[in-house]
Phi, psi and omega in degrees: 000130188242114185288166181267191181299140179065022181252198172203182186293347180274338188294314189284002184294345175300332181277352183295334182294342176270357183263134179307142187300329185275002179272127172289141184237134173229154181219109180279158173271140178297166192271346185242126169290131187229095179277008184306164177069217189275180185292349181264350184238104169224155180163216185238146180228156179283333174204149178277128183286147176277171183298316182226157176079168180264149182294151175269163182306316184295337179290347177266006185305313180297318180293317182292325177293316179297316181291320179294321176299318179298312181298317182293338178276344185303318179300321180284319185280318185241009183055034178288146177282112184296344178276351185231038179272126176246144177246137175233117182235144177249127175056243180297332175294324176294318178299319179295317178298315182293318178295324178296318179294325177292315183287332183227074181307146179071015179282342180215167182265345180179163181223133169257116181254108184256116184040048181248195181206169170224135177298152178296137180263147178293159188299326179294317179294320178297319182292337175287348181049063182296342179253025185311117176064013178285122177294127178228127172260123182236117177255125183244135176268122182300325182249028182293121180267358179254312174247092186300159183302322179295319177294318180298318179291322175298320178296317177304312181296321178298317180296318178298314180294334178276000174098003182297147171271089195267130168246120183216157176204155175257127182251149180281074182204176176266226184272065179194175177252124180276181185297323177294319177299320178296319178294318179294322176298313180299319179294319180295316178298320177300319177293328181293332178298320183284000000 
């Protein structure tokens, strides 16, 4: 489970209730201390956001390298089955998971992207279909004030063009996953077991 901007490894455990009980769960801390924004939000981020505009794929290079190193260490550290690694990311954590899968095809068996995004990929990278047949669950918040609906829909299109086997829906919520989204996530994860 990969936390979002200004979070830490303790934040995403709310999503664990949708994960089958027999699955081992790990949650890494992001690589950048991020004291950004108001007095209520400090923590760690996978990349420091710029003042304006959305990040480009290359801006996630440090995050994708750190996450791929973490994933590749899981079999030795936790005896995880490298053929059955699933990623669940929230917001910037979802973007990091998706960018990692693009940069390192076959590193995971599927990704749950919760109110996240993926930077637009250049046409050559998209035509290579780096996510060919990778199951991706994408939950979009209709009233999300952080990852707007237009960015979320562009991300959806990018994932489809990159070859992902996409399951997605727009939920009547903001920058979070509502109860219907949690049920849909649990159902998708259940199908992934089979």
